[in-house]
Wavefront OBJ file of the C-alpha trace (Angstrom):
o trace
v -121.114 37.853 -27.995
v -119.086 34.639 -26.623
v -117.233 34.646 -23.518
v -114.826 31.767 -22.922
v -114.671 29.721 -19.669
v -111.201 30.855 -18.947
v -112.241 34.781 -19.231
v -115.794 34.243 -17.167
v -113.729 32.535 -14.034
v -111.138 34.975 -14.346
v -113.623 38.140 -13.787
v -115.014 36.198 -11.350
v -112.151 35.945 -8.951
v -111.630 39.318 -9.697
v -115.093 40.667 -8.730
v -114.662 38.458 -5.145
v -111.367 40.145 -4.781
v -113.015 43.351 -4.789
v -116.129 42.402 -2.873
v -113.235 40.149 -0.173
v -110.172 41.307 -0.147
v -107.562 39.130 1.253
v -103.745 39.360 2.963
v -101.277 37.694 0.891
v -99.096 36.317 3.670
v -95.306 37.347 3.756
v -92.403 35.946 4.929
v -91.427 38.640 7.663
v -87.651 38.075 9.151
v -86.961 39.052 12.670
v -84.158 41.024 11.723
v -86.528 43.395 8.998
v -88.325 44.257 12.376
v -85.112 45.127 14.479
v -84.817 41.938 16.544
v -81.444 40.550 15.746
v -79.560 37.282 17.430
v -77.642 38.437 20.621
v -76.992 35.655 22.951
v -75.509 38.730 25.560
v -77.899 41.264 25.881
v -82.084 40.900 27.304
v -84.078 42.270 24.216
v -87.535 41.305 25.768
v -89.163 44.554 24.282
v -87.423 44.409 20.436
v -88.405 40.769 20.474
v -92.084 41.538 21.979
v -92.876 44.659 19.842
v -91.414 42.765 16.570
v -94.343 39.660 17.319
v -96.740 42.166 17.416
v -96.253 43.980 14.278
v -96.097 40.715 12.209
v -99.315 39.638 13.958
v -100.980 42.485 13.392
v -100.264 42.482 9.478
v -101.209 38.873 9.592
v -97.313 37.422 8.745
v -95.375 34.507 10.547
v -92.512 35.768 11.954
v -89.107 34.334 11.160
v -86.853 33.953 13.512
v -82.979 33.370 11.827
v -80.352 31.083 13.106
v -79.090 32.910 16.418
v -79.498 32.960 19.889
v -82.552 36.196 20.892
v -82.631 36.265 24.695
v -85.935 36.857 26.457
v -88.040 37.561 29.093
v -91.626 37.135 29.534
v -93.111 37.499 26.241
v -97.247 37.873 25.809
v -98.430 36.382 22.278
v -101.228 38.227 20.558
v -103.971 36.943 17.953
v -103.320 35.138 15.162
v -99.608 35.012 15.817
v -97.048 32.578 14.088
v -93.636 32.212 15.462
v -90.974 30.020 12.736
v -87.988 29.311 14.503
v -85.358 29.128 12.058
v -83.037 25.599 11.747
v -80.127 27.131 14.228
v -82.597 30.118 15.914
v -83.000 29.398 19.793
v -85.610 31.610 21.800
v -83.581 31.447 25.375
v -84.943 32.429 28.703
v -83.538 35.296 30.833
v -81.994 33.701 33.746
v -82.595 37.263 35.380
v -85.736 36.624 37.510
v -86.912 39.894 37.299
v -87.132 39.660 33.566
v -90.077 37.648 34.103
v -93.565 39.291 34.556
v -95.037 39.279 38.149
v -91.632 38.320 39.686
v -90.992 42.063 41.044
v -94.486 42.259 43.039
v -93.474 40.891 46.821
v -96.798 40.542 47.025
v -97.316 38.230 43.857
v -97.574 34.333 44.630
v -97.203 33.126 40.695
v -94.642 34.443 37.849
v -95.283 34.642 34.266
v -93.762 31.617 31.884
v -91.069 32.351 29.242
v -93.742 32.896 26.541
v -97.415 33.128 27.663
v -100.827 33.464 25.951
v -104.425 34.328 27.547
v -107.721 34.778 26.182
v -106.159 34.327 22.104
v -106.960 32.501 19.039
v -105.025 31.005 16.444
v -101.508 30.715 17.678
v -99.096 28.929 15.664
v -94.936 28.174 16.807
v -93.004 25.583 14.786
v -89.576 24.579 14.439
v -87.172 23.193 13.526
v -85.748 25.448 16.102
v -85.663 25.903 19.837
v -86.992 27.207 23.091
v -84.672 26.673 25.558
v -85.594 28.078 29.345
v -82.035 27.780 30.863
v -84.311 26.638 33.778
v -81.570 25.162 36.117
v -79.570 28.650 35.889
v -82.564 31.028 36.267
v -84.057 28.497 39.481
v -80.755 28.916 40.975
v -80.827 32.675 40.789
v -84.478 32.519 42.146
v -82.975 30.090 44.876
v -80.225 32.704 46.210
v -82.379 35.884 46.306
v -85.158 33.621 47.959
v -82.065 33.051 50.641
v -80.538 36.036 50.932
v -83.846 38.129 51.855
v -83.705 39.742 48.600
v -86.875 38.292 47.426
v -88.766 35.818 49.673
v -90.512 33.308 48.170
v -93.408 32.395 50.537
v -94.244 29.708 49.014
v -90.773 28.067 49.394
v -90.899 24.227 49.792
v -88.348 23.732 52.899
v -88.861 20.073 52.646
v -87.156 19.633 49.116
v -85.824 23.044 49.452
v -86.589 24.892 45.798
v -88.861 28.010 45.428
v -92.206 27.729 44.331
v -91.886 31.097 41.873
v -90.724 29.440 39.052
v -91.563 30.474 35.291
v -92.861 27.387 32.988
v -91.422 27.532 29.491
v -95.177 27.834 28.098
v -98.005 29.248 29.652
v -101.309 29.479 27.447
v -104.468 29.642 28.999
v -107.842 30.029 27.133
v -106.587 29.899 23.750
v -108.573 28.759 20.857
v -107.301 27.367 17.679
v -103.139 26.198 18.766
v -100.926 24.632 16.780
v -96.659 24.053 18.436
v -95.721 21.695 15.630
v -91.482 20.461 14.918
v -89.925 22.663 17.464
v -87.242 21.730 20.168
v -88.003 22.489 23.594
v -85.845 22.216 26.479
v -85.003 23.934 30.221
v -88.020 24.753 31.933
v -87.519 25.264 35.218
v -91.235 24.633 36.216
v -93.636 22.891 34.062
v -92.860 22.768 30.407
v -95.772 23.178 27.912
v -98.556 23.889 30.088
v -102.210 24.060 28.471
v -105.386 25.304 30.788
v -108.465 25.803 29.000
v -107.599 26.017 25.367
v -109.250 23.974 22.917
v -108.795 22.979 18.864
v -105.221 22.249 19.999
v -102.203 20.644 17.719
v -98.958 19.597 19.255
v -97.245 17.330 17.079
v -93.191 16.313 16.370
v -91.798 18.337 19.580
v -89.022 16.989 20.751
v -88.509 18.228 24.611
v -85.814 17.822 27.009
v -86.974 19.077 30.294
v -84.456 17.704 33.354
v -83.325 21.004 34.202
v -85.075 21.413 38.003
v -87.934 20.163 39.990
v -91.668 19.596 38.893
v -90.234 19.575 35.028
v -93.249 18.269 33.514
v -93.283 18.061 29.986
v -96.819 18.275 28.573
v -99.773 19.459 30.888
v -103.397 19.393 29.380
v -105.645 20.955 31.921
v -109.402 21.706 31.585
v -109.095 21.749 27.525
v -111.175 20.183 24.961
v -110.163 18.971 21.076
v -106.684 18.021 21.707
v -104.478 15.906 19.943
v -100.955 15.379 20.745
v -99.084 13.430 18.608
v -95.372 11.976 17.739
v -93.750 14.052 20.106
v -90.200 12.459 22.270
v -90.583 13.716 25.536
v -88.154 13.422 28.459
v -88.968 15.038 31.353
v -87.729 14.745 35.430
v -91.032 14.513 36.263
v -94.464 13.485 34.677
v -94.422 13.412 31.075
v -97.959 13.788 29.520
v -100.747 14.473 31.947
v -103.788 15.341 31.965
v -104.724 17.892 34.906
v -108.225 18.615 35.891
v -108.428 22.410 38.156
v -111.872 23.716 37.791
v -114.437 21.282 39.223
v -116.970 23.034 37.021
v -114.948 21.804 33.827
v -113.353 18.493 32.438
v -110.457 17.474 29.732
v -113.325 16.435 26.403
v -112.601 14.936 23.294
v -108.329 14.228 23.579
v -106.121 12.289 21.963
v -102.032 11.328 22.324
v -100.909 8.799 20.094
v -97.413 7.779 18.921
v -95.129 9.645 21.539
v -92.166 8.047 23.138
v -92.011 8.837 27.138
v -88.958 9.007 29.517
v -89.831 10.194 32.769
v -87.947 10.110 35.852
v -91.848 10.146 37.621
v -94.731 8.950 35.270
v -95.101 8.598 31.567
v -98.233 9.280 31.024
v -100.840 10.196 33.787
v -104.862 11.611 34.613
v -104.057 14.066 38.016
v -102.861 14.349 40.472
v -105.378 17.570 40.272
v -108.376 16.630 39.363
v -111.319 18.057 40.414
v -113.661 18.695 37.280
v -112.870 16.059 34.919
v -111.572 13.484 32.232
v -113.906 12.268 29.518
v -113.128 10.595 26.096
v -109.570 10.221 26.095
v -107.692 8.073 23.383
v -104.331 7.230 24.153
v -102.421 4.647 21.617
v -99.042 3.523 20.556
v -96.924 5.221 23.669
v -93.389 3.883 23.798
v -91.782 4.513 27.258
v -88.369 3.788 28.325
v -85.973 4.046 31.844
v -88.861 5.411 33.574
v -89.316 5.820 37.280
v -92.864 5.255 38.187
v -95.767 3.802 36.360
v -96.108 3.914 32.557
v -100.014 4.372 32.749
v -101.425 6.201 36.063
v -104.917 6.786 35.775
v -106.268 8.914 38.915
v -109.585 10.342 40.371
v -108.770 11.926 44.111
v -110.595 15.469 44.253
v -114.348 14.593 43.305
v -113.473 14.450 39.477
v -115.253 12.280 36.895
v -113.160 10.235 34.871
v -114.940 7.958 31.795
v -114.870 6.691 28.911
v -110.931 6.402 28.641
v -109.168 4.043 25.901
v -105.489 3.143 26.166
v -104.351 0.797 23.177
v -100.354 0.314 22.681
v -98.212 0.654 25.332
v -94.841 -0.778 25.149
v -92.383 -0.021 28.076
v -89.309 -1.275 29.053
v -87.040 -0.821 31.980
v -90.090 0.864 34.277
v -90.935 1.135 37.432
v -94.577 0.224 37.468
v -97.447 -0.848 34.934
v -100.167 0.037 35.781
v -102.260 2.433 38.296
v -105.888 2.814 38.840
v -106.592 4.870 42.005
v -110.187 6.252 43.136
v -109.758 8.203 46.164
v -111.031 11.059 48.310
v -108.725 13.711 48.765
v -110.504 16.789 47.963
v -114.018 17.628 47.292
v -117.091 16.883 49.018
v -118.119 13.279 47.926
v -115.897 11.224 46.179
v -115.380 11.228 42.082
v -115.986 8.505 39.544
v -113.819 6.429 37.467
v -115.452 4.077 34.751
v -115.446 3.022 31.582
v -111.388 2.304 31.387
v -109.908 -0.100 28.927
v -106.105 -0.815 28.840
v -105.195 -3.172 25.940
v -101.816 -4.314 24.111
v -99.458 -2.975 27.083
v -96.004 -4.767 27.847
v -93.911 -3.694 30.442
v -90.743 -5.122 31.905
v -90.325 -3.944 35.641
v -86.798 -4.318 36.814
v -85.608 -4.853 40.602
v -83.378 -1.998 41.030
v -84.865 2.201 40.244
v -85.364 2.515 36.499
v -83.653 6.439 36.435
v -80.535 5.537 38.092
v -78.897 7.731 35.495
v -80.773 10.921 35.780
v -78.935 13.882 36.358
v -81.875 14.419 38.486
v -83.943 12.074 40.002
v -87.289 12.329 41.271
v -88.044 11.840 45.215
v -87.587 8.320 46.349
v -89.825 5.790 47.636
v -90.196 6.235 51.484
v -91.347 3.154 52.615
v -89.914 -0.229 53.014
v -90.678 -2.890 50.595
v -90.745 -5.192 47.746
v -91.677 -4.750 43.740
v -94.644 -3.352 43.498
v -97.501 -4.537 41.824
v -99.843 -2.908 39.399
v -102.983 -1.857 41.267
v -106.561 -0.796 40.832
v -108.379 0.691 43.852
v -111.131 2.295 44.601
v -112.452 3.209 48.414
v -115.539 1.260 50.136
v -117.826 3.981 49.394
v -116.628 4.698 45.837
v -115.862 1.629 43.485
v -113.917 1.781 40.647
v -116.264 0.459 37.863
v -116.035 -1.419 34.468
v -112.353 -1.878 33.449
v -110.920 -3.939 30.817
v -107.493 -5.014 30.665
v -107.040 -7.009 27.177
v -103.813 -8.226 25.897
v -101.275 -7.410 28.770
v -98.018 -8.805 29.265
v -96.175 -7.665 32.207
v -92.959 -9.385 33.408
v -92.044 -8.816 37.380
v -88.649 -9.089 38.653
v -89.611 -11.335 41.687
v -87.120 -11.443 44.873
v -90.029 -10.272 47.331
v -88.775 -11.887 50.714
v -90.508 -11.895 53.908
v -87.536 -10.400 55.830
v -88.036 -6.725 53.559
v -91.506 -6.538 53.704
v -94.365 -9.327 54.909
v -98.316 -9.031 54.234
v -99.398 -12.418 54.656
v -102.391 -13.923 53.610
v -104.302 -13.273 57.321
v -103.344 -9.555 57.215
v -104.691 -8.630 53.810
v -106.924 -6.120 55.764
v -104.163 -4.476 57.210
v -103.554 -2.640 53.917
v -104.577 0.723 54.871
v -107.218 2.304 52.652
v -105.600 5.505 52.074
v -108.423 7.686 51.194
v -107.240 10.910 51.567
v -103.245 10.501 50.321
v -101.318 11.647 47.684
v -102.149 8.843 45.092
v -98.715 6.696 43.568
v -98.309 3.264 42.847
v -96.396 3.024 46.127
v -99.135 4.713 48.091
v -100.138 1.446 50.605
v -96.799 0.080 51.254
v -95.893 -3.258 51.110
v -98.748 -5.021 49.363
v -99.319 -8.929 49.689
v -99.314 -9.380 45.444
v -96.209 -9.418 43.208
v -98.354 -9.205 40.044
v -101.645 -7.340 40.355
v -103.743 -5.961 43.881
v -107.426 -5.305 42.894
v -109.871 -3.571 45.874
v -112.864 -1.982 45.469
v -114.286 -2.788 41.980
v -117.228 -3.134 40.258
v -117.035 -4.670 37.204
v -113.420 -5.742 35.984
v -112.544 -8.024 32.991
v -109.136 -9.595 32.113
v -108.824 -11.501 28.423
v -105.341 -12.163 27.664
v -103.678 -11.221 30.289
v -100.227 -12.435 31.047
v -97.116 -11.852 34.038
v -94.049 -13.407 34.195
v -92.206 -13.583 37.453
v -88.235 -14.046 36.676
v -87.141 -14.913 40.302
v -88.719 -16.272 43.269
v -91.579 -13.964 45.053
v -92.829 -15.033 48.522
v -96.405 -13.359 47.444
v -99.317 -14.852 45.750
v -99.758 -13.103 42.342
v -102.607 -11.807 42.594
v -104.700 -10.316 45.537
v -108.625 -9.047 45.070
v -110.416 -7.805 47.887
v -114.310 -6.429 47.307
v -113.746 -7.111 43.266
v -117.466 -7.576 41.908
v -117.974 -9.205 38.814
v -114.316 -10.342 37.749
v -114.747 -11.444 34.350
v -111.620 -13.721 32.604
v -108.368 -14.775 34.863
v -104.447 -13.804 34.727
v -102.073 -16.470 33.629
v -99.062 -16.751 35.485
v -95.584 -17.565 34.046
v -92.567 -18.231 36.192
v -89.487 -18.373 34.274
v -87.230 -19.351 37.533
l 1 2 3 4 5 6 7 8 9 10 11 12 13 14 15 16 17 18 19 20 21 22 23 24 25 26 27 28 29 30 31 32 33 34 35 36 37 38 39 40 41 42 43 44 45 46 47 48 49 50 51 52 53 54 55 56 57 58 59 60 61 62 63 64 65 66 67 68 69 70 71 72 73 74 75 76 77 78 79 80 81 82 83 84 85 86 87 88 89 90 91 92 93 94 95 96 97 98 99 100 101 102 103 104 105 106 107 108 109 110 111 112 113 114 115 116 117 118 119 120 121 122 123 124 125 126 127 128 129 130 131 132 133 134 135 136 137 138 139 140 141 142 143 144 145 146 147 148 149 150 151 152 153 154 155 156 157 158 159 160 161 162 163 164 165 166 167 168 169 170 171 172 173 174 175 176 177 178 179 180 181 182 183 184 185 186 187 188 189 190 191 192 193 194 195 196 197 198 199 200 201 202 203 204 205 206 207 208 209 210 211 212 213 214 215 216 217 218 219 220 221 222 223 224 225 226 227 228 229 230 231 232 233 234 235 236 237 238 239 240 241 242 243 244 245 246 247 248 249 250 251 252 253 254 255 256 257 258 259 260 261 262 263 264 265 266 267 268 269 270 271 272 273 274 275 276 277 278 279 280 281 282 283 284 285 286 287 288 289 290 291 292 293 294 295 296 297 298 299 300 301 302 303 304 305 306 307 308 309 310 311 312 313 314 315 316 317 318 319 320 321 322 323 324 325 326 327 328 329 330 331 332 333 334 335 336 337 338 339 340 341 342 343 344 345 346 347 348 349 350 351 352 353 354 355 356 357 358 359 360 361 362 363 364 365 366 367 368 369 370 371 372 373 374 375 376 377 378 379 380 381 382 383 384 385 386 387 388 389 390 391 392 393 394 395 396 397 398 399 400 401 402 403 404 405 406 407 408 409 410 411 412 413 414 415 416 417 418 419 420 421 422 423 424 425 426 427 428 429 430 431 432 433 434 435 436 437 438 439 440 441 442 443 444 445 446 447 448 449 450 451 452 453 454 455 456 457 458 459 460 461 462 463 464 465 466 467 468 469 470 471 472 473 474 475 476 477 478 479 480
């Protein structure tokens, strides 16, 4: 008997289906699971149940256009949430709808969307997740001041509560994709990842300027992460790598093709830097209207920070170009900061505050100063090692005057070490250079580094102290 190839393949496929049955994924709409748009009522229980039901069947849950108000949600394994165009998951503005807030002994509060120790989570757009953070934060603040729910970690200096939920808070998730969704209005940090692995964040548009500590994306002690094609507008740091666990680290992180506007730093390592940062690649980042640094690379709590490549930063109206700092704020011994390459960076620094048009601006600089230079600094007992700057073009405003702040050549050693201070580009106060301040470095290579000065400045363009194995120089162009 002659059997055709087509018949044989069909028979084989049928046998495989019997031996290895598979599930055909259906499109499950939230309405079919009893969840309907309702902008007035909080439907946490119904939304949570619908998500769990869809996930248990292996089906994506699709939220139709409309507003779905909810408190804390906890995502299970194998969940896929699809937000249709015009669909919004909106955070409740009642603090008691967030897990942990009602516990008067609790020092933390769950976010709007949470996951712990899960695998295979997917959230896609083009709909929106809106934390309604300002209204929520003000409600929490009022409950503190009226004594209804006292926040024992209340920040009296800056008049803000600590018990504020994040928008998305994932811990220990393996296999995560967040794509093409619009995020806005967290009461605290925005998209927070801790100890996650195999992560893709792509194409999100995030406006997070509702309240204080409004970071955009925070990545802590994660592995194999890609962040790409994102547009971040944040009141605090834009895209941040952190390390809270001294026995862990961020490893194999790629950040590329993103746009960042921030009332703090655009791209930042730290400040929490206990474990490490290894094998990080950052490329093709556009920065604008950003108050602090375009790139801030910090190890101050004992972390090993190494093998970092940054290629392609275009920063307009940004307060500082490059800030590299190895300090010793916490930990038994200082950390390590080595093998860092920054190339193809252009930055235009204004004279005034770049974020003056922001409705919520970060804390101002509290020292008398002239415009700050970029800086690369270690401490006497722990030097920054092997940094390369290549194809760098930074434009400075000038107008530095001795009457405003003065560090003459005979006072270079008056610049404080500030070894345990909070790391920031203005941490040393007035600096004796207008372009680059370099101190405690072993190995610095400068290739095609150009700095431009628009108006006179009393300071030298470059001041260095305790710099070993310096190769190359800085080209200075004065347009005044």
